[in-house]
C-alpha positions in Angstrom: 118.4 61.7 88.3 120.9 62.5 91.0 124.0 60.4 91.0 125.5 59.3 94.3 129.1 58.7 95.2 129.1 55.2 96.9 132.0 56.3 99.1 129.9 59.0 100.9 126.6 58.8 102.9 123.6 59.8 100.8 122.4 62.3 103.4 125.7 64.1 103.1 125.5 64.3 99.3 121.9 65.7 99.6 123.2 68.4 101.9 125.9 69.3 99.5 123.4 69.4 96.6 120.9 71.6 98.5 123.6 74.0 99.5 124.8 74.2 95.9 121.3 75.0 94.8 120.9 77.7 97.4 124.3 79.2 96.5 123.5 79.3 92.8 120.1 80.9 93.4 118.2 77.9 92.1 116.5 77.8 95.6 115.7 81.2 97.1 114.1 82.3 100.4 110.7 81.6 98.9 111.4 78.0 97.8 109.6 75.4 99.9 111.6 72.3 100.5 109.2 69.4 101.0 110.5 66.2 102.6 108.2 64.2 100.3 109.5 66.0 97.2 113.1 65.4 98.3 112.4 61.7 98.9 111.1 61.4 95.3 113.8 63.5 93.7 116.7 61.9 95.4 115.2 58.4 95.6 115.9 58.0 99.3 114.0 57.1 102.5 112.3 59.6 104.8 115.0 59.1 107.5 117.7 60.0 105.0 115.9 63.2 104.0 115.3 64.1 107.7 119.0 63.7 108.5 119.9 66.0 105.6 117.3 68.5 106.6 118.5 68.5 110.2 122.1 69.1 109.1 121.0 72.0 106.9 118.9 73.4 109.7 121.8 73.1 112.2 124.2 74.8 109.8 121.7 77.6 109.1 121.1 76.8 105.5 117.3 76.3 106.0 114.7 77.4 108.5 111.6 75.2 109.3 108.3 76.5 110.5 106.0 73.8 111.9 102.9 73.4 109.8 104.4 75.7 107.1 107.5 74.0 105.8 111.3 74.5 105.3 112.8 77.4 103.4 116.4 78.3 102.4 118.0 81.2 104.4 119.7 84.2 102.8 123.4 84.6 102.7 123.1 87.3 105.4 121.2 84.9 107.7 123.8 82.2 107.2 126.7 84.6 107.9 125.1 85.4 111.2 124.8 81.7 112.2 127.7 80.6 114.4 127.1 77.0 113.3 127.4 77.7 109.6 130.5 76.0 108.0 133.2 78.4 107.0 
C-alpha cells in the first residue's frame, strides 16, 4: 500500500510516484494508466486521480486518447515538451 506524507497533497504524491515509475521503466509507453485502477491502488477519490492525471498530462508525462486511455510518454517526447519540469 502506498504511504502518504500528510504534509503534502495526495495528488502531488501520486504525480511523483507515477513519474518515478515512468523514469524507472516500470511503466513504459505501452502501459495503460486507468483512473479506476489508480483510485484502487492509491485509495483516493476520482477527483484526486483526475487532478494528478491533469498535472501529468500538462507536464508531458502522459498522453490521453479519448476512448482509449492514458499512456506514459517517452523521454524524448518529454524533452520536447516546453511544460515539462526541468
